[in-house]
TINU-203843 format. One record per residue: residue number from 1; chain; x, y, z of N, C-alpha, C, O in turn. Coordinates in Angstrom, 2 decimals. Atoms other than C-alpha are relative to their C-alpha. Layout:
N
- n:chain:neast:nnorth:nup:caeast:canorth:caup:ceast:cnorth:cup:oeast:onorth:oup
- NUM:A:X:Y:Z:X:Y:Z:X:Y:Z:X:Y:Z
...
END
This chain:
69
- n:chain:neast:nnorth:nup:caeast:canorth:caup:ceast:cnorth:cup:oeast:onorth:oup
- 1:A:0.84:-1.18:0.00:0.00:0.00:0.00:0.89:1.25:0.00:1.84:1.33:0.77
- 2:A:-0.71:-1.27:0.07:1.29:3.46:-0.91:-0.75:1.00:0.86:-1.98:1.08:0.81
- 3:A:0.62:-0.98:-0.89:0.65:6.20:1.64:0.66:1.35:-0.18:1.62:1.49:-0.94
- 4:A:-0.53:-1.36:0.12:1.33:9.89:2.02:1.46:0.02:0.47:1.78:-0.44:1.56
- 5:A:-1.40:-0.08:-0.34:5.06:10.54:1.98:0.81:-1.23:-0.35:2.00:-1.30:-0.05
- 6:A:-0.71:1.21:0.43:5.95:7.12:0.55:-0.44:-0.35:-1.42:-1.63:-0.30:-1.74
- 7:A:0.31:0.44:1.36:6.16:5.98:-3.07:0.87:-1.19:-0.36:1.83:-1.52:0.33
- 8:A:-0.82:1.06:0.58:7.49:3.11:-5.11:0.76:0.63:-1.15:0.15:1.11:-2.11
- 9:A:-0.84:-0.56:1.06:10.41:4.29:-7.24:0.54:-1.19:-0.79:1.61:-1.72:-0.49
- 10:A:-0.36:1.17:0.79:10.56:1.53:-9.84:0.36:0.42:-1.42:-0.28:1.30:-2.00
- 11:A:-0.43:-0.26:1.37:12.36:1.58:-13.18:-0.08:-1.31:-0.76:0.26:-2.38:-0.24
- 12:A:0.22:1.20:0.78:11.61:-0.84:-15.96:0.77:0.05:-1.32:0.96:1.11:-1.91
- 13:A:-0.64:0.15:1.30:13.45:-2.11:-19.02:-1.08:-0.40:-1.01:-2.24:-0.57:-0.66
- 14:A:0.94:0.47:1.01:11.84:-3.14:-22.28:-0.52:-1.37:0.41:0.22:-2.19:0.95
- 15:A:0.62:1.27:-0.36:9.44:-6.02:-21.78:-0.53:-0.04:1.42:-1.02:-1.08:1.86
- 16:A:0.55:-0.06:-1.35:8.44:-4.88:-18.30:0.90:-0.59:1.07:0.44:-0.79:2.20
- 17:A:-0.92:0.55:-0.99:11.51:-6.31:-16.55:0.47:1.12:0.94:0.86:2.19:0.49
- 18:A:-0.44:-0.97:-0.99:12.39:-4.49:-13.31:1.50:0.20:-0.13:2.27:-0.76:-0.08
- 19:A:-1.40:-0.33:0.21:15.71:-2.71:-13.83:0.38:1.18:0.91:0.37:2.32:0.46
- 20:A:-0.26:-1.10:-0.94:16.68:-0.71:-10.72:1.34:0.68:-0.25:2.32:0.02:-0.62
- 21:A:-1.24:-0.76:0.07:19.30:2.05:-10.83:0.72:-0.03:1.34:1.94:-0.16:1.40
- 22:A:-0.56:0.00:-1.34:19.81:2.16:-7.08:0.08:-1.43:0.53:-0.76:-2.26:0.18
- 23:A:-0.05:1.33:-0.62:20.94:-0.91:-5.10:-1.24:-0.24:0.86:-1.79:0.70:1.43
- 24:A:1.22:0.29:-0.75:18.05:-2.68:-3.39:0.16:0.25:1.50:-0.85:0.39:2.19
- 25:A:-0.15:-0.29:-1.42:19.58:-2.07:0.04:-0.21:1.49:0.28:-0.40:1.89:1.43
- 26:A:0.31:-1.43:-0.16:19.10:1.68:-0.57:-1.48:0.23:-0.25:-2.20:0.73:0.62
- 27:A:1.42:-0.14:0.35:15.74:1.69:-2.36:-0.45:-1.28:-0.67:0.06:-1.67:-1.72
- 28:A:0.58:1.21:0.57:13.76:-1.46:-2.98:-1.13:0.43:-0.92:-2.11:1.03:-0.47
- 29:A:1.00:-0.42:0.98:11.75:-0.92:-6.17:-1.32:-0.73:0.09:-2.20:-0.49:-0.73
- 30:A:1.26:0.73:-0.15:9.02:-3.26:-4.95:-0.80:0.43:1.22:-1.93:-0.02:1.42
- 31:A:0.67:-0.43:-1.22:8.14:-1.52:-1.67:0.01:1.53:0.10:1.00:2.16:-0.27
- 32:A:0.02:-1.45:-0.19:7.05:2.06:-0.89:0.96:0.43:1.11:1.08:-0.24:2.13
- 33:A:-0.90:-0.51:-1.03:9.60:4.13:1.03:-0.01:1.52:0.00:-0.33:2.16:-1.01
- 34:A:-0.06:-1.45:-0.10:9.99:7.66:2.28:1.25:0.55:-0.67:1.25:1.69:-1.13
- 35:A:-1.20:-0.43:0.70:13.52:7.86:0.84:-0.29:0.15:-1.50:0.19:1.09:-2.13
- 36:A:0.38:-0.10:1.41:12.09:7.20:-2.64:-0.84:1.25:-0.23:-0.66:1.94:-1.24
- 37:A:0.82:-1.20:0.12:9.52:9.95:-2.06:0.88:1.25:0.05:0.69:2.17:-0.74
- 38:A:-0.89:-1.15:-0.12:12.26:12.38:-0.97:0.83:0.19:-1.27:0.98:1.32:-1.75
- 39:A:-0.75:-0.09:1.25:14.37:11.58:-4.04:-0.86:0.55:-1.12:-0.44:1.44:-1.86
- 40:A:0.90:-0.40:1.08:11.40:12.00:-6.37:-0.45:1.45:0.14:-0.60:2.14:-0.87
- 41:A:0.54:-1.35:-0.18:10.19:15.27:-4.83:1.06:1.08:0.16:0.83:2.22:-0.25
- 42:A:-0.97:-1.02:-0.34:13.37:17.05:-3.74:1.33:-0.10:-0.76:1.93:0.93:-1.08
- 43:A:-1.33:0.18:0.57:16.51:15.58:-5.35:-0.03:-0.08:-1.53:0.76:0.60:-2.20
- 44:A:0.00:0.22:1.45:15.61:14.48:-8.87:-0.44:1.22:-0.83:0.15:1.44:-1.88
- 45:A:0.36:-1.16:0.83:13.81:17.66:-10.13:1.13:1.01:-0.19:1.38:1.42:-1.32
- 46:A:-1.12:-0.92:0.25:16.78:20.02:-9.50:1.11:-0.65:-0.82:1.75:0.01:-1.64
- 47:A:-0.99:0.72:0.78:19.10:17.37:-10.89:-0.37:0.03:-1.48:0.50:0.21:-2.34
- 48:A:0.47:-0.03:1.39:17.00:17.25:-14.05:0.11:1.40:-0.60:0.69:1.57:-1.67
- 49:A:0.07:-1.34:0.56:16.48:20.99:-14.52:1.35:0.70:-0.06:1.62:1.43:-1.02
- 50:A:-1.27:-0.71:-0.04:19.95:22.20:-13.54:1.19:-0.84:-0.47:2.27:-0.30:-0.71
- 51:A:-1.09:0.87:0.41:22.05:19.21:-14.54:-0.19:-0.56:-1.39:0.60:-0.28:-2.29
- 52:A:0.19:0.69:1.28:20.65:17.17:-17.38:-0.33:0.95:-1.13:0.18:0.79:-2.24
- 53:A:0.39:-0.91:1.07:19.08:20.02:-19.34:1.11:0.95:-0.40:1.08:1.52:-1.49
- 54:A:-1.13:-0.86:0.34:22.31:22.01:-19.20:1.22:-0.82:-0.43:2.32:-0.27:-0.56
- 55:A:-1.05:0.94:0.44:24.39:18.97:-20.29:1.14:-0.10:1.01:2.29:-0.33:0.62
- 56:A:-1.01:0.13:-1.04:26.24:18.89:-16.97:0.07:-1.46:0.43:-0.95:-2.05:0.79
- 57:A:-0.19:1.39:-0.41:27.68:15.46:-16.18:0.95:-0.01:1.18:2.12:0.36:1.05
- 58:A:-0.77:-0.06:-1.22:28.90:15.09:-12.61:0.93:-1.20:0.18:1.95:-1.08:0.85
- 59:A:-0.75:1.22:-0.28:30.25:11.55:-12.72:1.06:-0.33:-1.05:1.71:-1.37:-0.95
- 60:A:-1.03:0.25:1.01:32.52:11.83:-15.77:0.86:1.23:-0.14:0.41:2.36:0.08
- 61:A:-0.88:-1.14:0.25:35.50:13.98:-16.52:0.20:0.12:-1.51:0.27:-0.89:-2.20
- 62:A:-0.14:-0.18:1.45:35.93:15.48:-19.99:1.35:-0.49:-0.48:2.35:-0.38:0.23
- 63:A:-1.24:0.44:0.59:38.54:14.01:-22.27:0.66:1.19:-0.69:-0.01:2.05:-1.26
- 64:A:-0.75:-1.03:0.70:41.25:16.27:-23.60:0.16:-0.43:-1.45:0.52:-1.57:-1.73
- 65:A:-0.14:0.32:1.42:41.29:16.43:-27.37:1.48:-0.08:-0.36:2.27:0.78:0.02
- 66:A:-1.38:0.15:0.43:44.50:15.17:-28.89:0.19:0.71:-1.33:-0.64:0.59:-2.24
- 67:A:-0.29:-0.71:1.25:46.04:17.31:-31.56:0.58:-0.97:-1.02:1.46:-1.77:-0.71
- 68:A:-0.49:0.83:1.08:46.61:15.60:-34.86:1.01:0.80:-0.79:0.71:1.89:-1.28
- 69:A:-1.05:-0.74:0.72:49.88:16.59:-36.50:0.04:-0.36:-1.46:0.87:0.17:-2.20
END
């Protein structure tokens, strides 16, 4: 049962197979949790609007272009 302040944060692959991004010990995609609600309401929207839409990638470093002689 989903209640106020708790949601199920589930991600699916093609064919309806459950494909979680987070480890199940952090967020279990089969059970409602308040951490999933907090991520969905407070963390993911700013990440989307200020990170993804501006092409900012936090987990990778840019490669230096090699000059061709």
